[in-house]
N, C-alpha and C positions, 0 to 999 in steps of 0.2 A: 556371414553377412556384416558389413560395416555398420555399426550403430550410429545414427545420427541424432544428437541430443535434440535438436529442433523437431525432427520428425516424431519423436517419441515424447514430445512435450504435452503436458496436460493442458486441455483447452478450457477457456471460460470466456463468455461474452463479455463486452464492456460493462453491461448491466450486472453480470455476475462479480466482476472484479470490484465494481463499486459497492456491491452488497458485502464482499469479503472485507473491504476496507472498514465499513460500518461495524462488522462483527468483530474486527480486530480493536477498534475503538472501544467497544462495549466490553471486550476482555479486559482491556487496560482499566476501564472504570470499575469492573468488578474487582480487580486485583487491589486497586486503590482504596476501595470501600473495605475490603477484607482486611488489608494490612493497616488501614487506619483504625479500624474496630479494635484490632489487637493492641495498637498503641494506646488507644483510648482507655481500654480496660487495664492496661499495665499502669498508666499514670493515675487512674482512679484508685487502683490498688495501693500505690505508693502514698497517695494523699491520705488514704484511710489509715495506713500505718503510721504516718507522720502525727496523725492526730491522736493515736492510740499509744504512742510510745513517748509520751511527754515526760515521764520520769527518768528516762535515760539520758546519758550525755549525748552531744552531737556525734560523736565518733560511734558510740554504741547504736544510736538510732540509725546511722549511715550503714552500718555493718548489718544489722538485722534487716532493714529495708532492701538492702542489696541482695541478700540471700533470698529473702521471701519473694521479692518481685522478680528475681531471676528464675526461681522455680516456677513461679506462676506463669511467667512468659514462656518457658519451656513447655509448660503444660498446654497453653494456648496454641502454640506452634504445632504440637503433636496433634491437637484436635483439628487444626486447620490444614493438616498435610494433604488430605484427599482433595479439598477445594483448591489449594495452591497448585498441586500437581496437575490438576485438571486444566487449570488456566495455562500453565506453562506447556503442557503437551498440545493444547489446542493452538497456542501461539507458535510454536515451533512447526506444526503441520502446516499452518498458514504460510509460514516463512518459506518452508521447503517448496510447497506448491506454487507460490507466487513466482519463485525463481524460473520454474518451468513454464508457467503462464506467460511470463515477460517476453519468452521467445516470440510470441505472436503479436507483440506490440513494440517492434524495434522502430516503426516509422508510419507516419500518416499514409504513405503510398501502400504499405503492406495491408492496412486496415480498408483503404478504399478498394483495393483489388479483391477483397473478400465481398463487398457489397454486391448484392444482387447476382452472385456467382451462378451461372447456369440458367439465368432467366432468358426467356425467349426474346424479350425487348432488347436486352443487352446484346445478344447474338445478332439480332436484326440491325441494330445500330452499328455493330462492328462490320457487317456486310455492307451497309450503306456508305460508310466513311472509308472503305477500303482504298479507294482511289482518289479520295478528297486530297486537294492541294493545300499548301501551307496557310494560305489566307483563310480558307474556309475552316481548317482545323483550329486556327487561332480564334477565330470567331466563335466556333462551337465551344471551345474551352472557356471563353468568358461567359457564354450562355449557360454552360453547365454550373458554373459557380453562382451566377446571378439567380438561377432557378432551383438550386440545390438538387440538381439531377445527378444523383450517384451512378445510375446505370450509364448514362452518357459519359460522365466523367471517367468511370472505369474503361469503358470502351475506347475513349480517346487516349488514355494513359497506355493501354495495350497497343494501340495503333502507333503512338509516338515511340514506342520501344523498338519498332521496327525501322525507324528512320535514324539515318546517322546523326550523331549528336550535334554536329555543326550545322545540320539542315533543318533541325526542329524549330517550329514557330512558336512553341510555348514550352514552359517548363512543366513537366509532369509533377515534380515535387511541389511546386507552387500550386498547382491545380489541386493536388491531394490535400495540401494544408488548407486551401480555401473551402473544401468541401467537408473534411473531417478534422481539421486541425484542432478545433476546441475539444472535441470529444477525445481525440488522442492525447491531449494535454491533461485532461481530467483523469484519464486512465493510467497514464504514465506516473502522475502524482500520486495517484491511489496505490500503484505497485510500489513506488518508493517508500510511502508512508507505512504500508503494511510491514515491510522489512524493519523499517526504523521502530516502529511501535513494538514489534516483536523483540528487538534488541533491548528497548527500554523495559519491557516486561520481564525479561531474563535478568537484567541487571538490577532492577528494583527487588526481585525476589532474593538474589544472591546478597545484596547489601542488607536487606532486611534480616536474613539468616544470620549473617556474619557480623553485623553491626560495623562494618567496615566500608566506608565510601569508597566508590571507585571513580575518582575525578577524571581519569582518561576517558572511560566509557561515557561518562556524563558530558564531557567536552565534545567527544566524537558525535554523539546524537545531536547536540546543539548545533554543531557546525553542519551536519546533514541536514537538518531542519531549515536552517537559515539559507542553505543553497537551493532549497525547493522553490519553485515558482509560487507566487503569492495567489494561490487559488485553492479553493476548498472543493474537493471532488464531490462532497455530498450536496452542495448548494449551487454550484456552477450551472449555468444553463448552456 
């Protein structure tokens, strides 16, 4: 049997996607707090050494401080390995799963057609409008958006799909955008940010371990973030 990636994709509701987005932000905050704590302790150790090595020359103080703080930092890194690895694994898992979940959020139309799927009212509406003309269908489409009637909107889009494109009296994509467009935008931004935050977490850990900045990864993340719509999935209505 031919395997279809979209058919085997992981499912998550819009609410669950937004929850995953919050979880990813919390992971990044945990990482920042953990790495910041290590840095703070290393800096405090260096300041302590500077105060206790006053009898040495500058070169000697620098040499001793570098050796001691280097060993102290490695000790702290070893002690934080479990916590850092847990954050990384959780971030990678969310990144992998969100790629599959994204298959269910390719368009507002896709979201709308899942609304009230199998409901008796939607089936009844579909029967009622089966023989409706273009004027009536256009009027009902406007009514669906005005009243936020998802069942009517889904039934109208299904009816529209059976009409030749040049004969349609309303745009199904515009109808879907009017009904679920805001929610679709929130979800797609959340999906994009989950992947972006994951990449930032991975890069932050790598840079912290190697102490070698990765300007390409930083620039890529900045460009991706700048390209996202100016909407916060956690607060948008």
